[in-house]
N, C-alpha and C positions, 0 to 999 in steps of 0.2 A: 542532516539531510534537508535540503530545501524542498519547498512544495513542488517546484518543477521537476526535481529529481524523483520525488514520490510519484508524481503523475507518469513520468517516463517509466519507472519501475513497474507500475501497475500494467501499463500497456505492454511492456516487454514480457512480463510474466504471464499475463492472462489474455492479452489481446484487447483491442479497443472496446468492442461491444460487451464482451463478458466482463471485462475489468470495470466498466461503468456500472454494469448491473450489480457487481459485488459491492462497489462503493456505496450504492444507494439502497441495496436490499439486504445484505448480510449483516445481521445484528451481532456485534462483538461484545460478549459478556465482560471481558476484561476492560472494556472501555465504557463501562457503566450501562450496558445494554443499548448502546447507540450504534448506528452504522458508522462506517469509516468516514463518510461525508459529514454526518452530524458531528462526529468528534472533531474533525478538522474545522468545521464551521464554529465550533465552541472554543477553538484555540488550542487543541491538542497538538503536540509536536508531530510533524509528519513522520519522523523516524519511529516514534512510539506507535503510531497508527499502522505504519508499514509492518512492524514486527508483530503486532496483534493480528493483522490481516494474514500474514504469512502463517502464523501458528494455527489460526482457525481454518484456513484453506488448505493446510497440509503441504505448504511449499517446502521443498527440501532446504535445509539450513545452508547448503552450499550456494543457494540463490539469494540469500538474505542480504549479505554485505556487498557493497559495491553496486547494488542494483540502482538503476536510474542514472548512473553516471555515464557521460558520453564515452564512446570507445576511444582509445588513444589514437591520435593522428599518426599516420605512418611517415 
């Protein structure tokens, strides 16, 4: 997962405002007690951060994979 895909997945799942709040405010224990943004800034893989965010926020597993990818063109 690229960073741009991660960012798109956050907006798609949580919306722009709430998604940004989660990235900066929600502390993720499995990422060393850092927020998602802190983990990304420290070099964590966006995919790892996405899965940690999904688990902590209770996102259904059906939304985890393929998130952040552009919709197929018709």
